[in-house]
Wavefront OBJ file of the C-alpha trace (Angstrom):
o trace
v 91.996 113.644 103.572
v 90.267 111.841 100.709
v 90.051 112.389 96.978
v 87.294 110.786 94.887
v 88.395 109.825 91.393
v 86.338 110.126 88.225
v 85.687 106.394 88.565
v 84.232 106.880 92.043
v 87.133 105.418 94.025
v 87.998 107.195 97.279
v 91.741 107.611 97.847
v 93.301 108.613 101.152
v 96.138 111.084 100.806
v 98.446 113.518 102.581
v 99.593 116.725 100.940
v 102.268 119.191 101.983
v 102.029 122.692 100.563
v 105.230 124.242 99.297
v 107.363 125.043 96.315
v 107.253 122.821 93.237
v 107.718 120.641 91.384
v 105.526 118.512 93.656
v 107.178 115.346 94.931
v 104.671 112.514 94.343
v 105.303 109.239 96.201
v 103.683 106.014 94.949
v 103.951 103.077 97.345
v 104.410 99.379 96.730
v 102.101 96.348 96.565
v 100.239 95.883 99.867
v 102.070 98.857 101.336
v 100.675 102.356 101.934
v 101.572 106.003 102.404
v 102.484 105.555 106.087
v 105.794 103.737 105.565
v 109.296 104.695 106.633
v 110.292 106.093 103.244
v 107.279 108.424 103.105
v 107.914 109.594 106.675
v 111.521 110.479 105.874
v 110.519 112.241 102.670
v 107.718 114.161 104.417
v 110.132 115.413 107.083
v 112.553 116.599 104.414
v 109.860 118.325 102.348
v 108.485 120.160 105.378
v 111.966 121.270 106.393
v 112.726 122.580 102.913
v 109.292 124.020 102.130
v 108.789 121.674 99.194
v 105.387 120.469 97.978
v 104.622 116.764 98.328
v 101.749 114.354 97.704
v 101.485 110.790 99.039
v 98.389 108.641 98.616
v 97.068 105.120 99.111
v 96.200 103.236 95.938
v 92.769 101.607 95.798
v 92.634 98.589 98.087
v 95.586 99.802 100.149
v 95.918 101.650 103.422
v 92.917 103.871 104.145
v 91.617 103.942 100.574
v 88.450 102.089 99.601
v 88.340 98.427 98.578
v 90.612 95.413 98.942
v 93.775 94.745 96.960
v 92.311 91.745 95.126
v 89.637 93.915 93.487
v 92.142 95.985 91.504
v 94.971 95.727 88.998
v 97.636 97.763 87.254
v 95.253 99.710 84.991
v 93.109 100.647 87.984
v 96.119 101.918 89.901
v 97.435 103.887 86.933
v 94.006 105.526 86.766
v 94.195 106.282 90.495
v 97.606 107.898 90.164
v 96.716 109.883 87.057
v 93.472 111.185 88.550
v 94.842 112.269 91.914
v 97.997 113.791 90.421
v 95.984 115.833 87.940
v 93.696 117.020 90.733
v 96.208 117.692 93.503
v 99.583 118.074 91.794
v 98.859 119.868 88.510
v 101.799 120.971 86.453
v 105.202 119.334 86.562
v 106.090 116.924 89.309
v 108.764 114.480 90.449
v 107.635 110.855 90.648
v 109.037 108.604 93.378
v 107.938 104.991 93.021
v 108.699 102.059 95.296
v 108.349 98.475 93.956
v 104.855 98.373 92.372
v 104.952 102.164 92.591
v 108.077 102.039 90.455
v 106.139 100.181 87.747
v 103.337 102.743 87.887
v 105.806 105.643 87.875
v 107.563 104.286 84.802
v 104.227 104.036 82.976
v 103.310 107.609 83.922
v 106.732 108.946 82.939
v 106.640 107.070 79.628
v 103.145 108.210 78.716
v 103.269 111.793 80.033
v 106.916 112.859 79.866
v 106.095 116.555 79.581
v 104.581 116.456 83.076
v 107.457 114.668 84.814
v 110.412 116.785 85.925
v 112.260 113.808 87.381
v 111.850 110.137 88.306
v 113.254 108.135 91.224
v 112.524 104.421 91.544
v 113.286 102.247 94.569
v 113.394 98.509 93.883
v 111.161 99.096 90.866
v 109.101 96.052 89.896
v 107.907 96.611 86.324
v 106.178 93.618 84.731
v 106.442 91.560 87.927
v 103.225 89.739 86.992
v 104.825 88.412 83.805
v 107.885 87.285 85.749
v 105.612 85.503 88.244
v 103.667 83.787 85.467
v 106.911 82.543 83.959
v 107.637 80.788 87.266
v 104.145 79.307 87.736
v 103.717 75.647 88.583
v 100.854 73.624 87.164
v 99.098 74.040 90.523
v 99.438 77.813 90.239
v 97.902 77.796 86.768
v 95.056 75.625 88.003
v 94.425 77.949 90.960
v 94.388 81.038 88.758
v 91.993 79.407 86.292
v 89.733 77.804 88.902
v 89.889 80.044 91.963
v 90.796 83.288 90.211
v 93.914 83.872 92.297
v 97.244 82.477 93.469
v 98.902 82.958 96.838
v 102.467 83.429 97.965
v 103.897 83.465 101.507
v 104.781 86.918 102.772
v 107.811 87.939 104.813
v 105.778 90.828 106.189
v 102.807 91.028 108.557
v 99.296 90.233 107.368
v 99.469 86.659 106.080
v 99.943 85.311 102.576
v 99.843 87.597 99.559
v 96.925 87.038 97.183
v 97.454 87.792 93.486
v 94.216 87.987 91.495
v 93.465 87.157 87.879
v 92.587 90.844 87.405
v 96.130 91.767 88.446
v 97.681 89.424 85.883
v 95.274 90.405 83.110
v 95.874 94.114 83.642
v 99.593 93.520 84.067
v 99.699 92.083 80.547
v 98.120 95.308 79.272
v 100.720 97.531 80.958
v 104.096 95.957 80.273
v 107.108 98.249 80.450
v 109.881 95.972 79.251
v 107.988 94.772 76.167
v 107.553 98.288 74.756
v 110.012 101.116 73.985
v 110.756 103.096 77.152
v 111.970 106.626 76.489
v 112.591 108.686 79.617
v 113.732 112.205 78.703
v 113.731 113.412 82.321
v 116.517 112.783 84.908
v 116.065 109.249 86.263
v 117.643 107.700 89.355
v 117.084 103.997 90.000
v 117.953 102.574 93.433
v 118.291 98.831 93.986
v 119.544 96.603 96.796
v 121.730 93.617 95.989
v 120.011 91.530 98.717
v 116.501 92.143 97.391
v 114.795 88.755 97.016
v 111.498 90.218 95.768
v 113.032 92.129 92.856
v 116.359 90.547 91.854
v 119.252 92.818 90.946
v 119.133 91.363 87.435
v 115.736 93.026 86.940
v 117.202 96.449 87.735
v 120.022 95.865 85.251
v 117.491 94.743 82.641
v 115.459 97.926 83.185
v 118.564 100.099 82.900
v 119.530 98.382 79.658
v 116.006 98.729 78.264
v 115.346 102.394 79.046
v 116.657 105.200 76.854
v 117.244 108.791 77.924
v 119.934 111.419 78.412
v 120.337 111.097 82.200
v 119.557 107.658 83.620
v 121.578 106.214 86.486
v 121.286 103.028 88.503
v 122.750 102.805 92.014
v 123.245 99.331 93.490
v 123.482 99.151 97.270
v 125.264 96.124 98.661
v 123.207 94.099 101.176
v 120.142 96.357 100.935
v 116.886 94.388 100.847
v 113.506 95.170 99.295
v 112.436 97.451 102.132
v 115.320 99.847 101.358
v 114.599 101.655 104.615
v 117.803 101.618 106.664
v 119.021 105.158 107.486
v 121.825 105.206 104.869
v 119.369 103.952 102.227
v 116.813 106.603 103.149
v 119.505 109.250 102.857
v 120.426 107.951 99.422
v 116.760 108.138 98.395
v 116.464 111.717 99.649
v 119.650 112.731 97.847
v 118.424 111.223 94.574
v 115.091 113.040 94.888
v 116.804 116.345 95.635
v 119.073 115.879 92.645
v 116.284 115.429 90.110
v 113.970 117.952 91.792
v 116.489 120.798 91.705
v 118.203 120.044 88.400
v 118.029 122.253 85.320
v 114.972 120.414 83.956
v 112.933 120.976 87.120
l 1 2 3 4 5 6 7 8 9 10 11 12 13 14 15 16 17 18 19 20 21 22 23 24 25 26 27 28 29 30 31 32 33 34 35 36 37 38 39 40 41 42 43 44 45 46 47 48 49 50 51 52 53 54 55 56 57 58 59 60 61 62 63 64 65 66 67 68 69 70 71 72 73 74 75 76 77 78 79 80 81 82 83 84 85 86 87 88 89 90 91 92 93 94 95 96 97 98 99 100 101 102 103 104 105 106 107 108 109 110 111 112 113 114 115 116 117 118 119 120 121 122 123 124 125 126 127 128 129 130 131 132 133 134 135 136 137 138 139 140 141 142 143 144 145 146 147 148 149 150 151 152 153 154 155 156 157 158 159 160 161 162 163 164 165 166 167 168 169 170 171 172 173 174 175 176 177 178 179 180 181 182 183 184 185 186 187 188 189 190 191 192 193 194 195 196 197 198 199 200 201 202 203 204 205 206 207 208 209 210 211 212 213 214 215 216 217 218 219 220 221 222 223 224 225 226 227 228 229 230 231 232 233 234 235 236 237 238 239 240 241 242 243 244 245 246 247
């Protein structure tokens, strides 16, 4: 199924009807809604009769465009538009990597709508961290070519990071602004994650303020966070915030 946003972007999505609050999954950079984590969550939601929404951000999966055409502001607009259209009312946000950054922005800016938040290897402000590690060649590429590349450990060749991504990243920083999260928050992070170092998860925990924020570190878990025990931990965290007193 497809949803067309107010900006004219067509987003592929899957929706499961059921009881609320709706579980909304936001995937990572160059990932999509067809991953292992979404499959496990979909199975659980169907079994329990719980409502769920998963969608592909612009440039990802079956949605329109290519990744290089979009940035953080565009993806926040995508998420806001499709959530308002297909998951009105209160919902639980589940964000993986880039999706964790987007989920934190949504929870910060619309706390009354968010019943709970679960992040998996959240990557807020990763563009700023990348820029801090740029070589002179990287800076020249970004200025001249409009992008930089990085080798990928996954299928599909090198990752391309556009100037639009960095420009919009600077407009949507999480760690440079106060971050108040009044809803239950569960952060999951692997100690063997080379894409988002454990120190970033600790920094986020220290930066955020709220009455019920917990970080769980999983020894030897990598950025995928998709081994069966890790998926079970994700499902347990989602169930905890989705059925708590604030939900």
